[in-house]
C-alpha positions in Angstrom: 40.6 -66.5 -60.9 44.0 -66.8 -61.6 43.9 -66.8 -65.6 44.9 -63.7 -67.7 41.9 -61.8 -69.7 42.3 -60.0 -72.4 40.0 -56.6 -72.3 40.0 -53.8 -75.0 40.2 -50.7 -73.9 38.3 -47.8 -75.6 38.6 -44.5 -74.8 36.1 -42.9 -77.6 33.5 -43.0 -75.1 32.6 -40.8 -72.2 32.0 -42.3 -68.5 28.4 -41.6 -69.1 27.8 -42.9 -72.1 29.9 -46.2 -71.1 27.4 -45.9 -67.4 24.1 -45.8 -69.9 25.4 -48.7 -72.0 26.1 -51.3 -69.9 23.3 -50.1 -66.9 25.5 -49.2 -64.4 24.6 -47.2 -61.1 26.9 -44.4 -60.8 27.6 -43.5 -57.0 29.2 -40.6 -55.3 30.7 -40.0 -58.7 30.6 -36.2 -59.8 30.3 -34.7 -63.2 33.6 -33.3 -63.0 35.1 -36.1 -61.8 33.6 -38.0 -64.9 35.2 -35.2 -67.4 38.7 -35.3 -65.5 39.4 -39.1 -65.9 37.7 -39.4 -69.7 39.1 -39.5 -72.1 42.3 -40.7 -70.2 45.5 -41.2 -71.8 45.1 -42.3 -75.7 48.0 -44.7 -75.3 45.6 -46.5 -72.9 44.0 -47.6 -75.6 43.7 -50.7 -77.1 44.0 -54.4 -76.0 45.9 -54.9 -72.7 46.5 -58.4 -71.0 44.3 -58.4 -67.9 44.4 -60.0 -64.7 42.6 -60.4 -60.8 44.8 -60.9 -58.1 42.7 -62.3 -54.5 44.7 -62.2 -51.4 42.2 -63.7 -49.1 43.5 -61.4 -45.9 43.3 -57.7 -44.9 46.4 -55.8 -47.2 47.0 -52.0 -48.1 46.9 -50.3 -51.1 50.4 -50.3 -50.8 50.9 -54.2 -50.3 48.4 -54.9 -53.0 50.5 -52.9 -56.0 54.0 -54.9 -54.1 52.1 -58.0 -54.6 50.9 -57.1 -57.8 54.4 -55.7 -58.9 56.6 -58.6 -58.1 54.6 -61.0 -60.9 55.2 -58.5 -63.2 51.7 -56.5 -63.3 50.8 -53.0 -62.4 47.1 -51.8 -61.0 44.5 -51.0 -63.3 43.4 -47.7 -64.1 39.7 -46.9 -64.3 39.4 -47.4 -68.0 40.4 -50.9 -67.5 37.9 -51.3 -65.0 35.1 -50.0 -67.1 36.6 -52.0 -70.1 36.4 -55.4 -67.3 33.1 -54.6 -66.0 31.6 -54.9 -69.5 31.7 -58.5 -69.3 32.3 -59.4 -66.0 29.9 -59.9 -63.1 33.6 -59.9 -60.2 33.8 -57.2 -58.2 37.0 -55.7 -58.7 38.9 -52.6 -57.7 41.4 -50.5 -59.5 44.2 -49.3 -57.6 45.9 -47.2 -60.4 43.3 -44.6 -60.6 43.5 -42.4 -57.6 40.9 -39.3 -57.4 40.2 -37.3 -53.8 36.9 -37.5 -53.0 34.9 -34.4 -53.8 32.2 -35.1 -50.6 34.8 -35.6 -47.9 37.8 -33.8 -47.3 39.5 -34.7 -50.7 40.6 -37.9 -49.3 42.4 -40.5 -52.1 39.8 -42.8 -53.6 40.0 -45.7 -56.3 37.3 -46.9 -58.2 35.5 -50.3 -57.2 32.8 -52.3 -59.5 30.1 -54.6 -57.9 26.9 -56.5 -58.5 25.3 -55.8 -56.0 21.7 -56.6 -55.1 21.5 -57.0 -59.1 22.5 -53.1 -60.1 25.6 -53.0 -61.5 27.7 -50.2 -59.5 30.6 -48.3 -60.0 32.0 -46.0 -57.0 34.8 -44.5 -55.5 36.4 -45.5 -52.5 38.4 -44.4 -49.8 42.1 -46.0 -50.6 44.3 -44.9 -47.7 43.0 -48.2 -45.3 42.7 -51.6 -45.5 40.9 -53.8 -47.9 39.0 -56.6 -46.8 40.2 -60.2 -47.3 37.2 -60.7 -49.5 38.2 -58.0 -52.1 39.7 -58.7 -55.9 42.2 -56.2 -57.3 42.5 -55.9 -61.2 45.9 -55.5 -62.5 47.2 -55.2 -66.0 50.7 -56.4 -67.2 53.6 -54.1 -66.8 55.2 -52.4 -70.0 58.5 -54.0 -70.8 61.4 -52.1 -71.4 
């Protein structure tokens, strides 16, 4: 997917109201993480240009971010991923929102969206390891100053 997408990010809803409305299955996301994440930064609300990056090779989070920045994009945050997943079934990872995994030694994690076996799933996945060659990464246009 090479073309740009226009996302409408809305911070007036809680994570759980979004997941209920969109029939998501939350995996390993506790209530405390949900409260910490929503609402995020009100400056993120509104329309934003987004794009899916796919590299077709194993890469670390740092390598993915470097490649995005070369093209003028930055990693999407959790609200961008939720907005994207409302209209798309394309699996994607948001490297811009890092949380500590509550059940596994506080390792850094990022949000992953996937449609597996007909079930829309969002979960936290470790970000300190390599990503498989089939992974897609959601990015948003970097602000120009």
